[in-house]
VEXDREN-2710 file (C-alpha; in Angstrom, 1 decimal):
% VEXDREN-2710
k/r/px/py/pz
1/MET/50.9/-111.0/305.0
2/THR/47.1/-110.8/304.7
3/ASN/45.4/-109.7/307.9
4/THR/42.2/-111.2/309.3
5/PHE/39.4/-109.3/310.8
6/PHE/36.8/-109.5/313.6
7/ARG/33.5/-107.6/313.7
8/ALA/31.9/-105.3/316.2
9/ARG/28.4/-103.9/316.0
10/TYR/27.3/-100.5/317.3
11/LEU/24.2/-98.5/317.7
12/ILE/25.1/-95.0/316.6
13/SER/23.4/-91.7/316.1
14/SER/24.8/-88.5/314.6
15/TYR/23.8/-85.0/313.4
16/LEU/26.5/-85.5/310.7
17/PRO/26.1/-87.8/307.7
18/LEU/26.2/-91.3/309.1
19/GLU/28.9/-92.4/306.6
20/GLN/31.1/-89.6/307.8
21/ALA/30.6/-90.4/311.5
22/ALA/31.2/-94.1/310.9
23/ALA/34.5/-93.5/309.0
24/VAL/35.7/-91.3/311.9
25/LEU/35.1/-94.1/314.4
26/ALA/36.9/-96.7/312.2
27/GLY/39.8/-94.4/311.8
28/GLU/40.1/-93.2/315.4
29/GLN/40.1/-96.8/316.6
30/SER/42.7/-98.2/314.2
31/SER/45.2/-96.5/312.0
32/GLY/43.9/-92.9/311.7
33/THR/43.6/-89.7/313.7
34/PHE/41.8/-86.4/313.2
35/THR/44.2/-85.5/310.4
36/ARG/46.4/-87.4/307.9
37/VAL/49.9/-87.9/309.2
38/ARG/53.2/-88.5/307.4
39/ASP/53.6/-92.3/308.0
40/GLU/49.9/-93.2/307.4
41/SER/50.7/-94.9/304.0
42/ALA/48.1/-96.6/301.8
43/GLU/49.8/-99.9/302.6
44/LEU/49.6/-99.3/306.3
45/LYS/45.9/-98.3/306.1
46/ALA/45.1/-101.4/304.0
47/ARG/46.7/-103.7/306.6
48/HIS/45.8/-102.0/309.9
49/GLY/42.8/-99.8/309.2
50/ALA/39.3/-100.8/310.4
51/ARG/36.6/-101.1/307.7
52/VAL/33.0/-100.0/307.8
53/VAL/31.1/-103.0/306.4
54/GLY/27.5/-102.2/307.3
55/LEU/25.4/-99.2/308.0
56/THR/21.6/-99.9/308.5
57/PRO/19.4/-96.9/309.4
58/VAL/17.2/-97.3/312.5
59/GLU/15.0/-95.1/314.7
60/PRO/17.2/-92.9/316.9
61/PRO/17.7/-93.7/320.6
62/LEU/15.9/-91.5/323.1
63/GLU/19.0/-90.4/325.0
64/GLN/21.5/-87.9/323.4
65/LEU/25.1/-87.5/324.5
66/PRO/26.3/-84.0/325.5
67/GLY/28.8/-82.2/323.3
68/ALA/27.7/-83.8/320.0
69/LEU/28.6/-81.8/316.9
70/ASN/25.5/-80.3/315.2
71/PRO/26.8/-77.7/312.7
72/ASN/23.5/-77.4/310.8
73/ARG/21.4/-77.2/314.1
74/ARG/19.3/-80.2/313.2
75/SER/16.5/-81.1/315.6
76/THR/17.0/-84.9/315.4
77/PRO/20.1/-87.0/314.6
78/ASP/20.0/-89.9/312.3
79/ALA/20.7/-93.4/313.7
80/ALA/22.0/-96.7/312.4
81/LEU/23.4/-100.1/313.2
82/LEU/27.1/-99.9/312.4
83/ASP/29.3/-102.9/311.6
84/ILE/33.0/-102.5/311.6
85/ASP/35.7/-105.0/310.9
86/PHE/38.9/-104.6/312.9
87/PRO/42.2/-106.2/312.0
88/VAL/43.1/-109.0/314.4
89/GLU/46.8/-108.1/314.1
90/ASN/46.2/-104.8/315.8
91/ILE/45.2/-106.3/319.1
92/GLY/47.4/-109.4/319.5
93/THR/45.8/-111.8/322.0
94/SER/44.9/-109.4/324.8
95/LEU/41.4/-108.9/326.2
96/PRO/42.3/-105.4/327.5
97/SER/43.7/-104.5/324.1
98/LEU/40.5/-105.8/322.5
99/LEU/38.4/-103.7/324.8
100/ASN/40.5/-100.6/324.2
101/THR/39.9/-101.1/320.4
102/VAL/36.2/-101.6/320.4
103/ALA/35.2/-99.6/323.5
104/GLY/37.9/-97.0/324.0
105/ASN/38.1/-93.4/322.9
106/LEU/35.2/-93.8/320.5
107/TYR/32.9/-92.8/323.4
108/GLU/34.5/-89.3/323.4
109/LEU/34.1/-88.6/319.7
110/ARG/32.1/-85.4/319.1
111/GLU/30.7/-86.8/315.9
112/PHE/28.3/-89.0/317.8
113/ALA/25.1/-88.2/319.6
114/ALA/25.0/-91.9/320.7
115/VAL/27.3/-94.8/320.4
116/LYS/26.8/-98.2/322.1
117/LEU/28.6/-101.5/321.5
118/LEU/26.0/-104.1/320.9
119/ASP/27.9/-107.2/320.0
120/LEU/31.4/-108.4/319.4
121/GLU/33.1/-111.3/317.6
122/ILE/36.0/-112.6/319.7
123/PRO/39.1/-113.1/317.6
124/GLN/40.4/-116.6/317.6
125/PRO/43.8/-115.7/319.0
126/VAL/42.0/-114.2/322.1
127/LEU/39.8/-117.3/322.4
128/ASP/43.0/-119.5/322.3
129/ARG/44.7/-117.5/325.0
130/TYR/41.9/-117.4/327.6
131/PRO/40.6/-120.8/328.9
132/GLY/37.4/-119.4/330.3
133/PRO/35.5/-120.9/333.3
134/SER/37.0/-123.7/335.3
135/ALA/33.9/-125.2/336.8
136/GLY/30.9/-123.6/335.0
137/ILE/27.5/-125.3/335.2
138/ALA/28.6/-128.9/335.5
139/GLY/31.4/-128.3/337.9
140/THR/29.3/-126.1/340.2
141/SER/26.6/-128.8/340.3
142/ARG/29.1/-131.5/341.2
143/LEU/30.5/-129.4/344.0
144/VAL/27.0/-128.7/345.3
145/SER/26.2/-132.4/345.3
146/PRO/27.4/-135.4/343.2
147/ASP/23.8/-136.1/342.3
148/HIS/22.6/-132.5/342.0
149/ARG/19.9/-131.8/339.5
150/GLY/18.0/-128.7/338.5
151/ALA/18.4/-125.1/339.8
152/VAL/21.2/-124.2/342.2
153/VAL/19.3/-122.5/345.0
154/GLY/21.1/-119.9/347.1
155/THR/21.0/-116.8/349.1
156/ILE/22.9/-113.6/349.9
157/VAL/23.9/-112.8/353.4
158/LYS/21.4/-110.2/354.7
159/PRO/21.6/-107.5/356.0
160/SER/24.2/-106.7/353.4
161/VAL/26.5/-104.9/355.8
162/GLY/26.9/-104.7/359.6
163/LEU/26.1/-108.3/360.6
164/PRO/28.3/-109.3/363.6
165/LEU/30.4/-112.3/363.1
166/ASP/28.6/-114.4/365.7
167/LYS/25.3/-113.8/364.0
168/LEU/26.8/-114.5/360.6
169/GLY/28.1/-117.9/361.8
170/LYS/24.6/-118.8/363.2
171/LEU/22.9/-117.7/360.0
172/VAL/25.2/-119.7/357.8
173/GLU/24.9/-122.8/359.9
174/GLU/21.1/-122.6/359.9
175/LEU/21.0/-122.2/356.2
176/ALA/23.5/-125.0/355.6
177/LEU/21.6/-127.3/357.9
178/ALA/18.4/-126.6/355.9
179/GLY/20.2/-128.0/352.8
180/LEU/20.8/-124.7/350.9
181/ASP/23.1/-125.2/347.9
182/PHE/24.9/-121.8/347.9
183/ILE/25.5/-118.7/350.0
184/LYS/27.4/-115.6/349.1
185/ASP/28.7/-112.4/350.6
186/ASP/27.0/-109.3/349.4
187/GLU/28.9/-107.2/346.9
188/LEU/29.0/-104.4/349.5
189/ASN/30.8/-106.7/352.0
190/ALA/34.4/-107.4/351.1
191/ASP/36.9/-106.6/353.9
192/PRO/35.3/-104.2/356.3
193/SER/36.8/-103.3/359.6
194/TYR/33.9/-104.8/361.6
195/ALA/34.2/-108.1/359.9
196/PRO/37.5/-108.5/358.0
197/LEU/37.6/-111.2/355.3
198/ALA/40.0/-113.4/357.3
199/ASP/37.7/-113.3/360.3
200/ARG/34.6/-114.1/358.1
201/ILE/36.4/-117.1/356.6
202/ALA/37.3/-118.3/360.1
203/THR/33.7/-117.9/361.2
204/VAL/31.9/-119.3/358.1
205/MET/33.9/-122.3/357.2
206/PRO/33.6/-124.1/360.6
207/ALA/29.8/-123.5/360.4
208/ILE/29.8/-125.0/356.9
209/HIS/31.8/-128.0/358.0
210/ARG/29.6/-128.6/361.1
211/ALA/26.5/-128.6/359.0
212/ALA/28.1/-130.9/356.5
213/GLU/28.9/-133.5/359.1
214/ILE/25.2/-133.6/359.9
215/THR/23.6/-133.4/356.4
216/GLY/26.4/-135.0/354.3
217/LYS/26.2/-131.9/352.1
218/LYS/28.8/-129.1/352.0
219/THR/27.1/-125.8/351.2
220/MET/29.0/-123.7/348.7
221/TYR/30.0/-120.3/350.1
222/ALA/31.3/-117.5/347.8
223/PHE/33.5/-115.1/349.8
224/ASN/33.8/-111.7/348.3
225/ILE/37.5/-111.3/347.7
226/SER/37.2/-108.2/345.5
227/ASP/40.3/-105.9/346.1
228/ASP/43.6/-105.0/344.4
229/ILE/45.1/-107.9/342.5
230/ASP/47.8/-108.8/345.0
231/VAL/45.3/-108.7/347.8
232/MET/42.9/-110.9/345.9
233/LEU/45.5/-113.5/345.3
234/HIS/46.2/-113.6/349.0
235/ASN/42.5/-113.8/349.7
236/VAL/42.3/-116.8/347.4
237/GLU/44.9/-118.6/349.5
238/LEU/43.0/-117.9/352.7
239/VAL/39.8/-119.4/351.2
240/GLN/41.5/-122.4/349.9
241/ALA/43.4/-123.1/353.1
242/ALA/40.1/-123.1/355.0
243/GLY/38.5/-125.6/352.7
244/GLY/36.4/-123.0/350.9
245/THR/34.7/-123.9/347.6
246/SER/34.0/-120.6/345.9
247/VAL/35.2/-117.0/345.6
248/MET/33.3/-113.9/344.4
249/VAL/34.6/-110.9/342.5
250/THR/32.7/-107.9/341.2
251/VAL/33.9/-108.0/337.6
252/PRO/33.3/-104.3/336.7
253/THR/35.2/-103.3/339.8
254/VAL/38.3/-105.5/339.6
255/GLY/38.4/-105.5/335.8
256/LEU/39.3/-108.2/333.3
257/PRO/42.9/-108.5/334.4
258/GLY/41.9/-108.9/338.0
259/LEU/39.4/-111.6/337.2
260/ARG/42.0/-113.3/335.0
261/ALA/44.5/-113.2/337.8
262/VAL/42.1/-114.9/340.2
263/ARG/41.3/-117.6/337.5
264/ALA/45.0/-118.3/337.1
265/ALA/45.4/-118.7/340.8
266/THR/42.6/-121.1/341.6
267/ASP/40.3/-123.7/340.2
268/LEU/37.6/-122.8/342.7
269/PRO/34.4/-121.6/341.0
270/ILE/34.5/-117.8/340.6
271/HIS/31.1/-116.1/341.2
272/GLY/31.1/-113.1/338.9
273/HIS/29.0/-110.3/340.1
274/ARG/28.1/-107.5/337.7
275/ALA/27.6/-104.7/340.2
276/GLY/28.4/-101.5/338.4
277/PHE/27.8/-102.9/334.9
278/GLU/24.7/-100.9/334.3
279/GLY/26.8/-97.7/334.4
280/PHE/27.9/-99.0/331.0
281/GLY/24.8/-100.8/329.9
282/ARG/21.6/-99.1/331.0
283/SER/21.6/-96.2/328.5
284/ASN/20.7/-96.8/324.9
285/ALA/23.1/-94.0/324.0
286/LEU/26.4/-95.1/325.5
287/GLY/28.5/-98.0/326.8
288/MET/28.0/-101.7/325.9
289/ASP/25.3/-104.3/325.8
290/TYR/25.4/-107.2/328.3
291/THR/26.0/-109.5/325.3
292/VAL/29.5/-108.1/325.1
293/PHE/30.2/-107.9/328.8
294/GLN/29.4/-111.6/329.5
295/LYS/31.7/-112.8/326.7
296/LEU/34.6/-110.9/328.1
297/ALA/33.8/-112.0/331.7
298/ARG/33.5/-115.7/330.6
299/LEU/36.8/-115.6/328.8
300/ALA/38.5/-114.1/331.7
301/GLY/37.3/-116.9/333.9
302/ALA/33.9/-116.3/335.5
303/ASP/32.0/-119.5/336.3
304/HIS/28.8/-117.8/337.4
305/LEU/27.5/-114.5/336.0
306/HIS/24.7/-112.4/337.3
307/VAL/21.9/-111.5/334.8
308/GLY/19.3/-109.6/336.9
309/GLY/16.1/-111.3/338.0
310/VAL/12.6/-112.1/336.7
311/ASN/9.9/-109.7/338.0
312/SER/12.8/-108.1/339.9
313/LYS/13.1/-104.9/342.0
314/PHE/15.4/-103.3/339.4
315/PHE/14.7/-101.6/336.1
316/GLU/15.4/-104.4/333.7
317/SER/12.5/-106.0/331.8
318/ASN/12.0/-109.8/331.8
319/ASP/12.8/-109.8/328.1
320/SER/16.2/-108.2/328.8
321/VAL/16.9/-110.7/331.5
322/LEU/16.1/-113.6/329.2
323/ALA/18.3/-112.1/326.5
324/SER/21.2/-112.0/329.0
325/ILE/20.6/-115.7/329.9
326/ARG/20.5/-116.7/326.3
327/ALA/23.8/-114.8/325.7
328/ILE/25.5/-116.7/328.5
329/GLN/24.1/-120.0/327.1
330/ALA/25.5/-119.3/323.6
331/PRO/28.7/-121.2/322.7
332/LEU/32.0/-119.2/323.1
333/GLY/34.8/-121.1/321.4
334/THR/35.5/-124.2/323.3
335/THR/35.1/-122.7/326.8
336/THR/33.1/-124.4/329.5
337/PRO/29.5/-123.0/329.7
338/ALA/29.0/-120.5/332.6
339/LEU/26.1/-120.6/335.0
340/PRO/23.5/-117.7/334.7
341/VAL/22.7/-116.3/338.1
342/LEU/19.3/-114.7/338.9
343/SER/19.0/-112.3/341.8
344/SER/17.1/-109.1/342.8
345/GLY/13.8/-109.6/344.4
346/GLN/13.7/-113.4/343.9
347/SER/11.7/-115.7/346.1
348/ALA/9.6/-118.8/345.8
349/ALA/6.9/-116.5/344.3
350/THR/9.1/-115.9/341.2
351/ALA/10.0/-119.5/340.4
352/GLN/6.9/-120.1/338.2
353/ALA/7.4/-117.0/336.1
354/THR/11.2/-117.7/335.8
355/TYR/10.8/-121.2/334.6
356/GLU/8.1/-120.3/332.1
357/LEU/10.2/-117.5/330.7
358/VAL/13.5/-119.4/330.5
359/GLY/12.2/-122.9/329.8
360/SER/15.0/-124.4/331.9
361/ASP/16.2/-124.8/335.4
362/GLN/19.9/-124.8/334.5
363/LEU/20.3/-121.6/336.6
364/MET/21.5/-120.4/339.9
365/VAL/18.7/-118.6/341.7
366/LEU/19.6/-116.4/344.7
367/ALA/16.9/-115.2/347.0
368/GLY/18.2/-112.8/349.7
369/GLY/15.2/-111.5/351.4
370/GLY/13.2/-114.2/349.8
371/ILE/15.0/-116.7/352.1
372/THR/16.3/-114.8/355.1
373/GLY/13.1/-112.7/355.2
374/HIS/10.7/-115.6/355.1
375/PRO/8.1/-115.1/357.9
376/ASP/8.8/-118.4/359.4
377/GLY/12.6/-118.0/359.4
378/PRO/15.5/-118.7/357.0
379/ALA/15.2/-122.5/357.1
380/ALA/11.6/-122.2/356.0
381/GLY/12.8/-119.8/353.3
382/VAL/15.1/-122.5/352.0
383/ALA/12.3/-125.1/352.1
384/SER/10.0/-122.8/350.2
385/MET/12.5/-122.2/347.4
386/ARG/13.3/-125.9/347.1
387/SER/9.6/-126.8/346.9
388/ALA/8.9/-124.1/344.3
389/TRP/11.7/-125.2/342.0
390/ASN/10.9/-128.9/342.5
391/ALA/7.3/-128.1/341.5
392/VAL/8.1/-126.3/338.3
393/ALA/10.7/-128.9/337.3
394/ASP/7.9/-131.6/337.8
395/GLY/5.5/-129.6/335.7
396/ARG/3.3/-128.6/338.6
397/ALA/1.9/-125.1/339.4
398/VAL/3.6/-123.6/342.4
399/SER/0.2/-122.5/343.8
400/ASP/-0.9/-126.2/343.7
401/ALA/2.2/-127.4/345.5
402/ALA/1.7/-124.7/348.1
403/ALA/-1.6/-126.3/349.2
404/GLU/0.2/-129.1/350.9
405/ASP/3.4/-127.2/351.8
406/GLN/3.3/-124.6/354.7
407/PRO/6.7/-122.9/354.0
408/LEU/5.8/-122.5/350.4
409/GLN/2.3/-121.2/351.2
410/SER/3.8/-118.7/353.7
411/ALA/6.3/-117.5/351.0
412/LEU/3.6/-116.9/348.4
413/ALA/1.5/-115.0/351.0
414/ALA/4.5/-112.9/352.0
415/PHE/6.1/-112.2/348.7
416/GLY/3.1/-112.4/346.3
417/ALA/2.7/-114.3/343.1
418/ARG/5.3/-112.3/341.1
END
């Protein structure tokens, strides 16, 4: 039997010869160990051993991992882009097994002063096993409104924690009456004692339904169901029984099997939050790039995926945010396209810069403080966001639209032209 291979790309640095370090990684993550063992035959290595297929020198990353071997006391390690082909047969069809292979013990190898997974080809058997998003961009738009066009405009319940249930219900109803497309729980708010998930569902859904009877539009609300797998499956049942239209999970927290279990239990759009991801992604020296993370999350079933925000309050550059959006937009087998989600410091004042950068409004844009912190109230915040995104979609400058739009004018004054 001839094995087939899939490729992973890494950024590495090492004080040792790069060829030696690369061979160690390939061996450690396939058929080898730190020493030759009895049953590691040439035939076994030929079939199951990973292969170094590319090593391109680059400038070294700034960060250096602790504990790296440096026997010759060199001042600076060498760095390279490393391409390794792994046998498909080694992993079967499992996403966790795939991740163990390409992003497992390799981070602990002393041969490396830096090692980061930059990209990953998904093997066909894995693509065949995991169906990906259920709703994605098109399904989410249909649920928002049968004739919905353009950006899905939403918000996050603020304050993130501590809001009493009566105030939560009033806020949700006000936002829904204002025609908002989407509302979500904050990632910090899952099942707290002051507002248990079951009670939040019982508070929020009647408010959504009351507003829908007036407006004819049912605002989508993503309840944060993140928890142990058995609890999440129970939470899905609670949301569905109440007529809910979306659930949210923090993907790095619940893991790929947790996300996959939720996908298997429901066709509701899954709002995939990435809280915690930058513990793996922010450093150039360690972890994985968002390009890899989003592929895994899409396959496991996330319909929406956070990408950061343009001119945001966080560290990420606009170029990095754009790269994440482009990654999500790239085809992944035959799966349904997922919806990129922008958040973090977003408001009507960021619409122009976002549209100019991305060149599209096929996005979900969440403005937390940008809506609920609007100086004229949350309803005015909704109106300002809608006006800003309508303007850019029509090819108008947001500043020009604001001249005849008080909520938009107030938003730009409050939040600045970011």
